[in-house]
N, C-alpha and C positions, 0 to 999 in steps of 0.2 A: 196266050193267056194262061193255058194250063201249065206251060213250062215255067212262067214267072210265079204262078201259085206254088209250084213244087219247090222252087228255090226259096220262096218265103217260108214255106212249111219246114224246110230243113233247118231254119234258124229259129223257128217259133215254137216247135213242139218238142216234147221230151219223150224219152224212151227208156225202158228199164231192161238191161241185160247184164246181170251180175258178172263182173269179169276181172276185177283187179283188187290189189290189197293196198293201194295208195290212191289218195284223192287227187293226185297230180299225174296220173298215168296218161300215156299217149292213147289217142283214139284208135280203135281197131280199124284195120285197112280193108278187111274182107267185106264184100257186100254181094247181094244178089238182087238183080232186077227182074221182077216178074213180068210176063207178057201182058199186054193190055186186055187180053181175053181171059185173064185169070179170074176164077170164081172159087170162093171158099168151099171146101168140101161140105156137102149137105148132111152133116152128122148131128145137127141140133135142130130144135124147133122152140119157139117162144110160146109156152103154154098160156101165159097171161102176161100182159104188159100194160103198165100205167105210166103215162108220160106227162110231165108238168113243164110247161114253158113259161118262164117268169120274165115279163117285160117291164117290171116296176123300176128298173134302174137303167143306166145309160149303156148297158150291155145285156146280152141275152144269157140267161142261166137256165140250163135244162137238167132235169132230174128224171131218170128212167128207172123204175122198179119193175123187174120182170122175173119170171120163173122160166129157166131154161131146162130143157129135157133132152137127154142123149137118145137119139133115134137110131143110132148105129148099133151094130152087134159087138163092137169093141169099146173099151173105155176111151174117152176123149178128154183132152185138156186144153185145146186151142179154140178160142172163140173170137170171131172177127167182127169188128165194128166199122161199117163203111161211112165215108163222108164224101160229099161232092168235091171235085177238084178245086173249085173256086172258093170253097169254105174252109178247107183244112188248114190253110195258112193263118186263119183267124182264131183257131180253136186253142184254148188254153185250159189248164187245170183239170184235165181228164183223169178221173179216178174210177176204178172198178173195184168194188168190195163186196164181201158177204153181207147181205142185208140183215140176216138173223144173228150173225156173230160179229159184232162191231169190234171185238178185241183183236181179230185177225187184221193184219196190215193190208193195205190195198194190193190187189193182184198185180203181178208184173205185166206191164203193157208196153208194147213197142209198135212203131209205125212200120208197116210192110214196105220194103224197098221195091218200088214199082216202076212201071213204064211211065215216063213223064207225060205221055200223051193220053193216058187213060182218063176217062171222065169221072171215075170213082176211085178213091184211095181208101186204104184200110188201116185200122189199128188192129193189132193182134194181142189178145189178152190170154195169158197162161194161167189156168186155174191152179190153186195150191196143190190139188191132187186130182188125178184123172176121174172123170165122172163115169160111173158104171152105166151099162146099157139100161135104158128105161128109168134111170135115176133122175131126180130133179134137184135144182139148186136155185135159191132166190138170191139175186144179185141187184146191186144198185149202181147205176152209171151216172156220174155227174160231170159236167163240163160247162164252160162259158164260151161265148163267141163275141169277139170285139168288132166294132165298126159294122154292125149288121143292120142299122137303121138308115132310112133316107127321109129327110124332111119333105113334106108336101103340104103346101107349096114350098118350093126351095127358097123363096125370098118372101119376107113378111115385113110389116111395119113395126116400129119400135115397141108398140104396146100390144101387138096382136098375140093371140094364142099360137102356140107351136104344135103342129101335128106331125107325127111320124108314121111311116109305113114299114111294115115288116112282112116279108113273104116267107112262108114255110110250108112244110108238108104235114097234113093232119095224120099221116101214117109215119111212124118212126122208121127211118131208113134202116132196114135190117138185112143182113146177109142170109137170114133164115126165114122160113115161113112162120107166121104168127097166127095162133088159133084165135086169140081174142085180145083186143087192145082198145084203149080209149086215151084221148088227149085232153089235157086241161091247160088253158092259156090264162094267165093272170095279168091284168092291166093295172096301171097306177090309179085310174079313175074309171068311172062309168061313161065318160064322154068318148064314145066310139062310133063316129058317124058313118063309117064305111067298112064293110067286111063282106067277104065272099062266102059261098056255101051257106049252110043253114045251121049254125051252132045252137046249142041250148044255152041261152044267155041268162046268167044269174048275177045281176049287179055288175061288178067289174071282172067277172070270170066267164070265160067261154068254155063249154064242154063239147067235144067232138066225139062221136061214137056212142056206144061201143061198136067196133067193127069186128067182123068174124072172118076167119080164113083168109088172111092177107098173104099174098105171095111174096117171096123173097125179092127185095129190090123195088117193091111197089111204092109209088108216091102219089099223093093227091094234093095238089097245090092249093093253098089258101092264102089270102091277102087281107091284112087288117090295116086300118088307119085310125089312130087314136091320139088323144090330146096328151101332150107331155111338155108343158110350159116350164121347163127347167133346162139348165145348160147340160150339154153332153160333154162332160169334161174328159179329155183324153190327153195323156202325156206321151209325146213321142219318145222322150228320153228322160229318165231319172237317174242322176248320179248321186250316190249316197256314200259318204265317208264316215267311218267310225274309228277315231284315233284313241288308242289306249295309252295312258301315261301312268306308270307305276309310281314314279317319284311324286307326281302331283296328285295321285289318287283320283284322277279325272277321266271321264269318258266324254270326249268332244264329238258331237254329231253335226254334220253339215249335209244338207240336201239341196241339189240343184235341179230345177224343173224346167222343162221346155213343154208348155201346155198349149192346147188349142181347144176351141169350142166347135164340135162337129154338128151343131144345130143349124137352123135356117139362117141364112144371111139377111142383112137389112136390105129392104127394097129401096129406101131412100137414104140420104145422108143422115148421119147421127146428129141428134139434137141434144146438146148439153142442157138447154133450158128445160126441155120436156123431161129429161132424165132427172133433173134436180127436183121438179115438181112431184114426180112419182115417189121420191124417197120419203115423203111425209107419211104415206100410207102403205108403202112397200107391197105393191101388187105382185102377183106371180110374173116372172119374166124369164125369157130364154137366155138372158145374159148372165155371165158369171160376175157377181158383184162382191162376194166375200168368200173366204176360205176358213175352215176350222181345222186346227191341228191339235189333237189331244196329246199330251206329253206325260211320261211316266212320273209317278210321285218323286219329288226331290229334284226335278229338272230346274235349271236356273240359267240366267244370262242369255235369254233368247235374242235373236236378231233377225231382221227381214230386209233384204236388199234386192234390187233388180239391176238392169243394165245401166240405169242412170245413177243409182247410188242408194243411200238409205231411204226406206219407205216408212214415214212416220205414222201412217194410218194402220196401226196394229195395236193390239191390247193383249197383255199376258195376265192370266188369272192363275196364280200359284195355288197349288193344292196344299201347301204348308208341310210338305214332306210325307203326308199320310194319304192324301187324296190325289187323284189325277189332275194335272194342270191343263190349261187350255190356252192355246195361242190363237187369237182371232186376227185374221189378216184381211185387208181390203186393198185390192190392186189399185194402181194409179188411175185406171179407167175401167169401165165395165167391158167385159170381154164378150162380144156378141158372136154369132155364128160366123165361122171362117176367120175370126181374129185370133191372134196368138199373144202369149204373154210368158216371158221367161223370168225367173226369179230364183233366189236362194234363201234358205232359212237355216238356222243353226242354234244349238243350245249345248249346255254342259250338264253333266250328271255325275253323281258320286259313283266311283268305280266299284265300291263295295257291293252295290246292289246287283252287279252283273258278273263279278269275278269271284272265283273260288279257288283255294289252294288245294292241290292233291297231296296226299300223305306221302306217296313214294317220291323220294328225291333221286335225282340222277347222279351219275358217277362223278360229275364235276362240281358237286356241292350245290347246284342250283335247285330250283323247284319246278314242279309241273303245275300248270294253271288251266282252269276251265273257264272259258268266257261264253256267256249266254246272252246274246243280243237279238233283238227282232230283225228279221230280214227286211221288213217293210214297216215303216211307221208313217209319219207325215199326214197327208190329207185324209180326212174322214168326212164324207158328205152324204146326205140322205139320198141324193140322186146317183151316187156311185162314182168312182174314178177308175179309169182303165189306163194301163201302161203298156205301150208297145215294147219298150226295152227298159230294163232296170239293171244298172251296174252298181254293185256294192263292193266297196273296198274296206277291209278290216286292216287297219294299220297298227301293227303290234310294236312293242318296245324294241329298240335296237338290240340285236343279238338274240332275239327269240328264234327258236328253231324247232324241228320235229313237229311241224304244224299239221294238225289233222282237223277235219271239220265234218259236221253232219247238218243237213237241213232238209225239210220236207218240200221245200220249194223246188220245182223242176228247173234245172240249169242247162244252158246251152254251152257254157265254157267256164273253165276254172284256171286261173293263173296265179303263180306265186312270183311276185316282183319285189323290187326294192324302192322304197320311198325315202328321199333325202330332204332334210329340213335343217333348221338352225342347229349348229354345234354337233351335227352328226358326223361320224367317221365312215363306217361301212354302210350306213343306211338302215332303215327300218324294214323288217320283213312285212310284206303286204300281201294279203289274200284277196284276190279280185274275183268276184262271182257275178255272172251275167245270166239274166233270165229274160224270157220273152213272153208276151201276152199274159200279163199279170193284172189282177184286179184288186181293189182295196179290201175285198173279203179275205185276202191273204195277210192282212195286218197282224202283227204280233206273232206270226209263226217264227220261231227262233232259229238263229244260227248258233251252234255251240262249237266254239273253238277250244281244243283241249289237248289232253295227254296223248302219248304215242301209242294208244291202243290200236290194233289193226282195224282198218275201216274198209269195208267192201263198197266199191263204187260200181256204177252202172255206165257202160260206155256203148256207144254205137257210132259207126262212121257211115255217113251218107255220101253218095256221089251222084252228081247230075251229069248231063252231057257235057257240061263245061268243067268237069272234074272238080266241082265244088265239094269239099269234105267238111263236115261239121261234127264236132264232138258234143254228145248229148249226155248229160249226167242227171241222176236224181238220187237223193239221199235223204236221211232223216236228221234232224237239227242238232249240231254240236261242234264247237271248235276248241281244240286243246293245243298247248304248246309248252315247251321247256324254256326256262329263263335262267341261264347260268349266273352264278354270283359275279364272275368277272365282267359279264355283260351289264349287270346292274351298276357296277362301279365305273363303267366306261364313260358315262356322261359327266359325273363330277370330276373325274380325272382329266377329261378333255378340257373342261372349263378351267380347272386349276392349271393345267399345262399351258393353256392359251394366255391366261393372265400372267403366269410366270414368264412366258416368252416375251410379253409386252414390256414387263419391267426390266428383264435382262437386256432387251434390245435398247430400251431407253437409257439404261446405265452404260451400255457399250457406246452408244452414240455420244453420250455426255463425256466420255473419256477421250474422244477424238479432238485433236487440236486443229481447228480450221481457221485460226487467225492468220492474217496476212502480215508478214514481217520478216526481218532478217534473223535467221537462226544464229544463235551464239554457240 
């Protein structure tokens, strides 16, 4: 179990170790595995800690604001954040930043390469500058956890309410002693029939603590059961293509989803009649019955298909070029707990809204371009959407080169490949970015593809007992590329050459004498 969790974690988490000057660098091969009795040096203490656990969506979001104090006689800059081994593979979006100075970027954070059989794994955060003895620093730690809920009961009737259970520690799992802390848990409603311990209940919020003098690594388990009659929308895979056309002035977007509902399963067979009756007054349901996709101003030509073909149960509200559009989708059938639904959506947009030309031209007479597109768009639901794996392909014009990019989304792999389509010769340069454990709160964080400015990337290589190595990258959002003039002419010349070849071939065939007769 612990070994499988570690393998999952190596592909699901990101780490920051500045190392290279190219965003397509090879992963580092050196690694260090710490023994299972490793303990972080006790050089800090948490003077005050306030933790918020948000259960209002289909994933857990935690925010920890704390004051750390250096208790050592020397300056220190490494702070460790522990996680249980069975949880770390589900963690995403972990950021540590200065609470009082939001202009400072998030601190460099990496996962400690550890013994695969250790029950606790660690993230290591490097402070921007060493903290002096007895000095204090206020930091904020945020992250989300996917697939953390269990429905109870596991099977319900079609019109029943859905209840979820969540088990957590009222103490924040810390590698250092904590002088004072308290925990706040937010629920989607006040319908919370079962809970352990004795929290201070205020409507839909539970308060635990304050607690004093908590030892390092201490935990106090609590369990809650609360009403959540909404679908738990989870996409096991999202493939997103962004195709840039300079000649057509168009940015074509296509997204392919493989979704499932992680909620309670049906106790009995699905009744279509009962479902049709409830549609007249739309009561709360644990089934996924509709999807909303906000689109950028100027988006046009949307489509919605699934494995069968075109799905007509959709409606597009255009924003008229100035306001955000809305694509409303209704699947062919309601997706109850345990059911799956795969589909694809796509739309076009004016390239001018996303592409800018750089002033400096290259030596071949071409131009440099900066492309700024969202890493994640698509579904936006009140109950939230989580993604196990997201693959984004940015398909640039044929002949584009010197590709650089930045994005704040944590990535597990980056590839530069070639995509071939109609009338292509050498193929189109394609940038493929892969991320794990993403949630819809990351919508609209951009990828910027652009000019050949130096770009520092962050790499780390992990290795398990099976010699599994994984490249982990994290950057800030930008893609740039150069587009030479001869590359811009390649497509029309190819079309002209193809048409000319057809006519020449037809003329040559017409000159052949294929008649049957005696030659004179």
